[in-house]
C-alpha positions in Angstrom: -1.0 26.4 -0.4 2.7 26.6 -1.3 3.5 25.3 2.1 1.3 22.3 1.6 3.0 21.5 -1.6 6.4 21.8 0.0 5.3 19.5 2.7 4.0 16.9 0.2 7.3 17.1 -1.6 9.2 16.5 1.5 7.0 13.6 2.4 7.5 12.0 -1.0 11.2 12.5 -0.9 11.4 10.8 2.5 9.2 7.9 1.2 11.2 6.8 -1.8 14.1 7.8 -4.0 13.8 6.4 -7.4 13.3 7.4 -11.0 9.5 7.7 -10.8 10.0 9.8 -7.7 12.2 12.2 -9.7 9.5 12.5 -12.3 6.9 13.2 -9.7 9.1 15.9 -8.2 9.5 17.5 -11.5 5.7 17.6 -11.9 5.4 19.1 -8.5 7.8 21.8 -9.4 5.9 22.5 -12.6 2.7 22.7 -10.7 4.2 25.2 -8.3 5.4 27.3 -11.2 2.1 27.5 -13.1 -0.7 27.8 -10.6 -3.4 27.3 -13.1 -6.2 25.2 -11.8 -6.8 22.9 -14.8 -3.2 22.3 -15.2 -2.9 21.5 -11.6 -5.7 19.1 -11.6 -4.2 17.3 -14.5 -0.9 17.1 -12.8 -2.5 15.8 -9.7 -4.3 13.0 -11.6 -1.1 12.1 -13.3 0.8 12.0 -10.1 -1.8 9.8 -8.4 -1.6 7.4 -11.3 2.1 7.4 -11.1 2.0 6.7 -7.4 -0.3 3.8 -8.0 1.9 2.4 -10.7 4.8 2.8 -8.4 3.0 0.9 -5.6 2.2 -1.9 -7.9 5.7 -2.2 -9.2 7.2 -2.0 -5.8 4.9 -4.6 -4.4 5.6 -7.0 -7.2 9.3 -6.5 -6.8 9.1 -7.2 -3.1 7.1 -10.3 -3.7 9.5 -11.6 -6.2 12.6 -10.9 -4.2 12.2 -12.8 -1.0 9.6 -15.0 0.7 11.2 -14.9 4.1 9.7 -11.8 5.6 6.5 -11.3 3.7 4.7 -9.8 6.7 7.1 -7.0 7.0 6.9 -6.2 3.3 3.1 -6.2 3.5 3.1 -3.9 6.4 5.4 -1.5 4.6 3.2 -1.5 1.6 0.2 -0.8 3.8 1.9 2.1 5.3 2.8 3.4 1.9 -0.7 3.0 0.7 -1.9 5.0 3.7 0.5 7.8 2.9 -0.7 7.8 -0.7 -4.3 8.0 0.4 -3.5 10.9 2.7 -1.7 12.7 -0.1 -4.6 12.3 -2.4 -6.9 13.6 0.2 -4.7 16.6 0.7 -4.6 17.2 -3.0 -8.4 17.0 -3.3 -8.8 19.4 -0.5 -6.4 21.8 -2.1 -8.3 21.6 -5.4 -11.6 22.2 -3.6 -10.2 25.2 -1.9 -9.1 26.7 -5.1 -12.3 26.3 -7.0 
């Protein structure tokens, strides 16, 4: 369980380094500190929402910045989305295991 959380943290750190990221990291830490199920679920949901928001913002920024290599940007976004999905799955599984 703890290991899984650590892994997720590492993955996120590798993925992006911005303000939102820092917020998410803080949430993760809080989650690890208080292993209460309801709290954890709420944190997970909040994190998912933040991830989605981040994705949207990032995507918009990319689109606005340059039109030269759109394909590359799209690919990157897709990979990111895949990572997000996998994380969500992991979180869900963790929650299921706990209950």
